[in-house]
FIVO-307227 format. One record per residue (C-alpha): residue number from 1; chain; x, y, z. Coordinates in steps of 0.2 Angstrom, whole numbers, plus 2048, in hexadecimal, padded with zeros to 3 digits. Example, Ala and Ser with C-alpha at 12.3 -4.5 7.8 and 13.67 -1.06 7.14 Angstrom:
BEGIN
<dose->1&dopa->A&X->83E&Y->7EA&Z->827>
<dose->2&dopa->A&X->844&Y->7FB&Z->824>
END
This chain:
BEGIN
<dose->1&dopa->A&X->572&Y->9D2&Z->705>
<dose->2&dopa->A&X->563&Y->9D0&Z->6FA>
<dose->3&dopa->A&X->56B&Y->9DC&Z->6ED>
<dose->4&dopa->A&X->57B&Y->9D2&Z->6ED>
<dose->5&dopa->A&X->572&Y->9C2&Z->6EB>
<dose->6&dopa->A&X->568&Y->9CA&Z->6DC>
<dose->7&dopa->A&X->578&Y->9D0&Z->6D4>
<dose->8&dopa->A&X->581&Y->9BF&Z->6D5>
<dose->9&dopa->A&X->572&Y->9B6&Z->6CD>
<dose->10&dopa->A&X->571&Y->9C3&Z->6C0>
<dose->11&dopa->A&X->583&Y->9C2&Z->6BC>
<dose->12&dopa->A&X->582&Y->9AF&Z->6BC>
<dose->13&dopa->A&X->573&Y->9AF&Z->6AF>
<dose->14&dopa->A&X->57D&Y->9BC&Z->6A4>
<dose->15&dopa->A&X->58C&Y->9B1&Z->6A4>
<dose->16&dopa->A&X->582&Y->9A2&Z->6A0>
<dose->17&dopa->A&X->57A&Y->9AA&Z->690>
<dose->18&dopa->A&X->58B&Y->9B1&Z->68B>
<dose->19&dopa->A&X->594&Y->9A0&Z->68D>
<dose->20&dopa->A&X->586&Y->996&Z->685>
<dose->21&dopa->A&X->58B&Y->99A&Z->674>
<dose->22&dopa->A&X->59D&Y->99E&Z->66F>
<dose->23&dopa->A&X->59E&Y->99F&Z->65C>
<dose->24&dopa->A&X->5B1&Y->99F&Z->65C>
<dose->25&dopa->A&X->5B2&Y->98F&Z->666>
<dose->26&dopa->A&X->5A4&Y->987&Z->65D>
<dose->27&dopa->A&X->5AC&Y->98B&Z->64C>
<dose->28&dopa->A&X->5BD&Y->983&Z->652>
<dose->29&dopa->A&X->5B3&Y->973&Z->657>
<dose->30&dopa->A&X->5AC&Y->973&Z->646>
<dose->31&dopa->A&X->5BD&Y->975&Z->63E>
<dose->32&dopa->A&X->5C4&Y->967&Z->649>
<dose->33&dopa->A&X->5B7&Y->95B&Z->643>
<dose->34&dopa->A&X->5BA&Y->960&Z->631>
<dose->35&dopa->A&X->5CD&Y->95D&Z->633>
<dose->36&dopa->A&X->5C9&Y->94C&Z->63A>
<dose->37&dopa->A&X->5BE&Y->948&Z->62B>
<dose->38&dopa->A&X->5AF&Y->948&Z->637>
<dose->39&dopa->A&X->5A4&Y->951&Z->62A>
<dose->40&dopa->A&X->593&Y->94E&Z->631>
<dose->41&dopa->A&X->599&Y->954&Z->642>
<dose->42&dopa->A&X->5A1&Y->963&Z->63A>
<dose->43&dopa->A&X->591&Y->967&Z->630>
<dose->44&dopa->A&X->586&Y->966&Z->640>
<dose->45&dopa->A&X->592&Y->972&Z->648>
<dose->46&dopa->A&X->593&Y->97F&Z->63A>
<dose->47&dopa->A&X->580&Y->97E&Z->638>
<dose->48&dopa->A&X->57E&Y->982&Z->64A>
<dose->49&dopa->A&X->589&Y->991&Z->649>
<dose->50&dopa->A&X->580&Y->997&Z->639>
<dose->51&dopa->A&X->570&Y->998&Z->642>
<dose->52&dopa->A&X->577&Y->9A5&Z->64E>
<dose->53&dopa->A&X->583&Y->9AF&Z->643>
<dose->54&dopa->A&X->586&Y->9B4&Z->631>
<dose->55&dopa->A&X->598&Y->9B2&Z->62D>
<dose->56&dopa->A&X->5A0&Y->9AE&Z->61C>
<dose->57&dopa->A&X->5AD&Y->9A2&Z->623>
<dose->58&dopa->A&X->59F&Y->997&Z->62B>
<dose->59&dopa->A&X->595&Y->997&Z->61A>
<dose->60&dopa->A&X->5A6&Y->993&Z->611>
<dose->61&dopa->A&X->5A9&Y->984&Z->61D>
<dose->62&dopa->A&X->598&Y->97E&Z->61B>
<dose->63&dopa->A&X->59A&Y->97E&Z->608>
<dose->64&dopa->A&X->5AA&Y->974&Z->60A>
<dose->65&dopa->A&X->5A2&Y->968&Z->616>
<dose->66&dopa->A&X->593&Y->965&Z->60B>
<dose->67&dopa->A&X->59F&Y->962&Z->5FC>
<dose->68&dopa->A&X->5A9&Y->955&Z->606>
<dose->69&dopa->A&X->598&Y->94D&Z->60A>
<dose->70&dopa->A&X->594&Y->94D&Z->5F7>
<dose->71&dopa->A&X->585&Y->959&Z->5F8>
<dose->72&dopa->A&X->58B&Y->965&Z->5EB>
<dose->73&dopa->A&X->57A&Y->96F&Z->5EA>
<dose->74&dopa->A&X->57B&Y->973&Z->5FD>
<dose->75&dopa->A&X->58E&Y->977&Z->5FB>
<dose->76&dopa->A&X->58A&Y->983&Z->5ED>
<dose->77&dopa->A&X->57C&Y->98B&Z->5F7>
<dose->78&dopa->A&X->588&Y->98F&Z->606>
<dose->79&dopa->A&X->596&Y->995&Z->5FA>
<dose->80&dopa->A&X->58A&Y->9A1&Z->5F3>
<dose->81&dopa->A&X->586&Y->9A7&Z->604>
<dose->82&dopa->A&X->598&Y->9A9&Z->608>
<dose->83&dopa->A&X->59A&Y->9B3&Z->5F8>
<dose->84&dopa->A&X->58C&Y->9BE&Z->5FC>
<dose->85&dopa->A&X->596&Y->9C4&Z->60C>
<dose->86&dopa->A&X->5A7&Y->9C3&Z->604>
<dose->87&dopa->A&X->5A4&Y->9C5&Z->5F1>
<dose->88&dopa->A&X->5B6&Y->9C6&Z->5EB>
<dose->89&dopa->A&X->5BE&Y->9B8&Z->5F5>
<dose->90&dopa->A&X->5C9&Y->9AD&Z->5E9>
<dose->91&dopa->A&X->5C6&Y->99D&Z->5F3>
<dose->92&dopa->A&X->5B3&Y->99F&Z->5F3>
<dose->93&dopa->A&X->5B4&Y->9A2&Z->5E0>
<dose->94&dopa->A&X->5BF&Y->993&Z->5DD>
<dose->95&dopa->A&X->5B5&Y->987&Z->5E7>
<dose->96&dopa->A&X->5A5&Y->98D&Z->5DE>
<dose->97&dopa->A&X->5AD&Y->989&Z->5CE>
<dose->98&dopa->A&X->5B1&Y->978&Z->5D4>
<dose->99&dopa->A&X->5A0&Y->974&Z->5DA>
<dose->100&dopa->A&X->598&Y->97B&Z->5CA>
<dose->101&dopa->A&X->5A3&Y->96E&Z->5C1>
<dose->102&dopa->A&X->59C&Y->960&Z->5CC>
<dose->103&dopa->A&X->58A&Y->966&Z->5C9>
<dose->104&dopa->A&X->58E&Y->967&Z->5B6>
<dose->105&dopa->A&X->580&Y->973&Z->5B3>
<dose->106&dopa->A&X->57F&Y->97B&Z->5A2>
<dose->107&dopa->A&X->573&Y->989&Z->5A7>
<dose->108&dopa->A&X->57D&Y->997&Z->5AF>
<dose->109&dopa->A&X->578&Y->9A9&Z->5B3>
<dose->110&dopa->A&X->581&Y->9B6&Z->5A9>
<dose->111&dopa->A&X->590&Y->9BE&Z->5B0>
<dose->112&dopa->A&X->58D&Y->9D0&Z->5B8>
<dose->113&dopa->A&X->592&Y->9DF&Z->5AD>
<dose->114&dopa->A&X->5A1&Y->9EA&Z->5B1>
<dose->115&dopa->A&X->596&Y->9F7&Z->5BA>
<dose->116&dopa->A&X->58E&Y->9EA&Z->5C6>
<dose->117&dopa->A&X->5A0&Y->9E3&Z->5CA>
<dose->118&dopa->A&X->5A6&Y->9F4&Z->5CD>
<dose->119&dopa->A&X->598&Y->9F8&Z->5D9>
<dose->120&dopa->A&X->59B&Y->9E8&Z->5E2>
<dose->121&dopa->A&X->5AD&Y->9EC&Z->5E4>
<dose->122&dopa->A&X->5A8&Y->9FD&Z->5EB>
<dose->123&dopa->A&X->59B&Y->9F5&Z->5F7>
<dose->124&dopa->A&X->5A8&Y->9E8&Z->5FD>
<dose->125&dopa->A&X->5B3&Y->9F7&Z->603>
<dose->126&dopa->A&X->5A5&Y->A02&Z->60A>
<dose->127&dopa->A&X->59D&Y->9F4&Z->614>
<dose->128&dopa->A&X->58D&Y->9F6&Z->61E>
<dose->129&dopa->A&X->597&Y->9F7&Z->62E>
<dose->130&dopa->A&X->5A2&Y->A05&Z->627>
<dose->131&dopa->A&X->592&Y->A0E&Z->621>
<dose->132&dopa->A&X->58A&Y->A0C&Z->632>
<dose->133&dopa->A&X->59A&Y->A14&Z->63A>
<dose->134&dopa->A&X->59A&Y->A22&Z->62D>
<dose->135&dopa->A&X->587&Y->A25&Z->630>
<dose->136&dopa->A&X->58A&Y->A27&Z->643>
<dose->137&dopa->A&X->599&Y->A33&Z->640>
<dose->138&dopa->A&X->58F&Y->A3E&Z->634>
<dose->139&dopa->A&X->580&Y->A3E&Z->641>
<dose->140&dopa->A&X->58C&Y->A44&Z->64E>
<dose->141&dopa->A&X->593&Y->A52&Z->643>
<dose->142&dopa->A&X->581&Y->A57&Z->640>
<dose->143&dopa->A&X->57D&Y->A58&Z->652>
<dose->144&dopa->A&X->58D&Y->A61&Z->655>
<dose->145&dopa->A&X->588&Y->A6F&Z->64A>
<dose->146&dopa->A&X->576&Y->A70&Z->651>
<dose->147&dopa->A&X->57E&Y->A71&Z->662>
<dose->148&dopa->A&X->589&Y->A80&Z->65C>
<dose->149&dopa->A&X->57A&Y->A88&Z->654>
<dose->150&dopa->A&X->571&Y->A88&Z->665>
<dose->151&dopa->A&X->580&Y->A8D&Z->66F>
<dose->152&dopa->A&X->588&Y->A9A&Z->664>
<dose->153&dopa->A&X->57B&Y->AA0&Z->658>
<dose->154&dopa->A&X->579&Y->AA1&Z->645>
<dose->155&dopa->A&X->589&Y->AA3&Z->63B>
<dose->156&dopa->A&X->58D&Y->A9C&Z->62A>
<dose->157&dopa->A&X->598&Y->A8E&Z->630>
<dose->158&dopa->A&X->58A&Y->A87&Z->63B>
<dose->159&dopa->A&X->57D&Y->A89&Z->62D>
<dose->160&dopa->A&X->588&Y->A81&Z->620>
<dose->161&dopa->A&X->58D&Y->A74&Z->62C>
<dose->162&dopa->A&X->57C&Y->A6F&Z->630>
<dose->163&dopa->A&X->576&Y->A6F&Z->61E>
<dose->164&dopa->A&X->584&Y->A65&Z->617>
<dose->165&dopa->A&X->584&Y->A58&Z->625>
<dose->166&dopa->A&X->571&Y->A56&Z->624>
<dose->167&dopa->A&X->572&Y->A53&Z->611>
<dose->168&dopa->A&X->580&Y->A47&Z->613>
<dose->169&dopa->A&X->577&Y->A3E&Z->621>
<dose->170&dopa->A&X->567&Y->A3D&Z->617>
<dose->171&dopa->A&X->570&Y->A35&Z->608>
<dose->172&dopa->A&X->57A&Y->A2A&Z->613>
<dose->173&dopa->A&X->56B&Y->A24&Z->61D>
<dose->174&dopa->A&X->561&Y->A1F&Z->60D>
<dose->175&dopa->A&X->570&Y->A17&Z->605>
<dose->176&dopa->A&X->573&Y->A0D&Z->615>
<dose->177&dopa->A&X->561&Y->A07&Z->615>
<dose->178&dopa->A&X->563&Y->A02&Z->603>
<dose->179&dopa->A&X->573&Y->9F8&Z->607>
<dose->180&dopa->A&X->56B&Y->9EF&Z->616>
<dose->181&dopa->A&X->55C&Y->9EB&Z->60C>
<dose->182&dopa->A&X->566&Y->9E5&Z->5FD>
<dose->183&dopa->A&X->571&Y->9DA&Z->609>
<dose->184&dopa->A&X->562&Y->9D1&Z->60F>
<dose->185&dopa->A&X->559&Y->9D0&Z->5FE>
<dose->186&dopa->A&X->556&Y->9BE&Z->5F8>
<dose->187&dopa->A&X->558&Y->9C1&Z->5E5>
<dose->188&dopa->A&X->561&Y->9B1&Z->5E1>
<dose->189&dopa->A&X->55D&Y->99E&Z->5E5>
<dose->190&dopa->A&X->564&Y->98D&Z->5E0>
<dose->191&dopa->A&X->559&Y->97F&Z->5DA>
<dose->192&dopa->A&X->559&Y->971&Z->5E7>
<dose->193&dopa->A&X->54B&Y->965&Z->5E0>
<dose->194&dopa->A&X->551&Y->958&Z->5D4>
<dose->195&dopa->A&X->53F&Y->959&Z->5CB>
<dose->196&dopa->A&X->53E&Y->96C&Z->5CB>
<dose->197&dopa->A&X->533&Y->972&Z->5BC>
<dose->198&dopa->A&X->532&Y->983&Z->5B5>
<dose->199&dopa->A&X->520&Y->988&Z->5B1>
<dose->200&dopa->A&X->518&Y->995&Z->5A6>
<dose->201&dopa->A&X->50F&Y->99D&Z->5B5>
<dose->202&dopa->A&X->50D&Y->99B&Z->5C8>
<dose->203&dopa->A&X->504&Y->98B&Z->5CB>
<dose->204&dopa->A&X->503&Y->978&Z->5C8>
<dose->205&dopa->A&X->4F6&Y->97B&Z->5BA>
<dose->206&dopa->A&X->502&Y->985&Z->5AF>
<dose->207&dopa->A&X->50C&Y->97D&Z->5A1>
<dose->208&dopa->A&X->51D&Y->975&Z->5A5>
<dose->209&dopa->A&X->52A&Y->97E&Z->59B>
<dose->210&dopa->A&X->539&Y->972&Z->5A0>
<dose->211&dopa->A&X->541&Y->96A&Z->5AE>
<dose->212&dopa->A&X->550&Y->973&Z->5B6>
<dose->213&dopa->A&X->55E&Y->96A&Z->5BF>
<dose->214&dopa->A&X->563&Y->96B&Z->5D1>
<dose->215&dopa->A&X->571&Y->977&Z->5D5>
<dose->216&dopa->A&X->56D&Y->984&Z->5C8>
<dose->217&dopa->A&X->56D&Y->996&Z->5CE>
<dose->218&dopa->A&X->55E&Y->9A0&Z->5CA>
<dose->219&dopa->A&X->55A&Y->9B3&Z->5CB>
<dose->220&dopa->A&X->549&Y->9B6&Z->5D4>
<dose->221&dopa->A&X->53E&Y->9C2&Z->5CA>
<dose->222&dopa->A&X->52D&Y->9C1&Z->5D2>
<dose->223&dopa->A&X->523&Y->9B8&Z->5E0>
<dose->224&dopa->A&X->511&Y->9B2&Z->5E0>
<dose->225&dopa->A&X->50D&Y->9A8&Z->5F0>
<dose->226&dopa->A&X->516&Y->998&Z->5F0>
<dose->227&dopa->A&X->51D&Y->99B&Z->5DE>
<dose->228&dopa->A&X->52C&Y->9A6&Z->5D8>
<dose->229&dopa->A&X->530&Y->9AC&Z->5C7>
<dose->230&dopa->A&X->542&Y->9A8&Z->5C3>
<dose->231&dopa->A&X->54F&Y->9AA&Z->5B5>
<dose->232&dopa->A&X->55E&Y->9A0&Z->5B3>
<dose->233&dopa->A&X->564&Y->9A7&Z->5A3>
<dose->234&dopa->A&X->55E&Y->9B1&Z->594>
<dose->235&dopa->A&X->555&Y->9A2&Z->58D>
<dose->236&dopa->A&X->54F&Y->99A&Z->59E>
<dose->237&dopa->A&X->541&Y->9A2&Z->5A8>
<dose->238&dopa->A&X->531&Y->99C&Z->5B0>
<dose->239&dopa->A&X->528&Y->999&Z->5C0>
<dose->240&dopa->A&X->52D&Y->98C&Z->5CD>
<dose->241&dopa->A&X->526&Y->987&Z->5DE>
<dose->242&dopa->A&X->530&Y->98E&Z->5EC>
<dose->243&dopa->A&X->533&Y->97D&Z->5F4>
<dose->244&dopa->A&X->53E&Y->979&Z->5E5>
<dose->245&dopa->A&X->54B&Y->986&Z->5E9>
<dose->246&dopa->A&X->556&Y->98C&Z->5F7>
<dose->247&dopa->A&X->557&Y->99F&Z->5F8>
<dose->248&dopa->A&X->569&Y->9A7&Z->5FB>
<dose->249&dopa->A&X->565&Y->9B0&Z->60A>
<dose->250&dopa->A&X->56F&Y->9B8&Z->619>
<dose->251&dopa->A&X->565&Y->9B8&Z->629>
END
């Protein structure tokens, strides 16, 4: 009887945690608020989801909602987050162009070169999830040849199978680590402070080079405590306090 009672309690607790947050139903609630022009309620709903999962559709809808509320800087930030997860989506690209026009910033990062775009195209096909599955398959193949070597003994097929699968496993593992690290890297940020100043060095005592408008995208070069060295174009570079920017990060 005690075991049955314990099983019922455990099942009830599990069901509670599983039903406590349903991203699909929460997303639909946010969409419902958005369609009714209840943008503040939609924003609250989407932000709640974004704290639990990273999804390009959630970020995209957050960008749309902030745009409707007239906060073009935050709108751009979330469009850029969506773009990081889905880099070649036309709707994200078009909306980014619209919000850039509303911000009316003359400072723009240079467009990536042909090789960078090609690499992004390849990475969009061979996603991290795909690489994870491929890594598991290669690991199983490697284990299979090890098992055959133990059971059957040495022969050319087993030896070559082990060597080739190990080499492929080694390369794939480090490439997977590289992709995961790159995915979570915070290399870009958007200026959010209306009085942001680029300085010649990290610290308030350094010379102010010039002010930079909110909404400008910057590339992060280096960090020094509460300061980051950024560049916004070939002519625009300097140090800025981290409180003046919002990093484009996926958590």
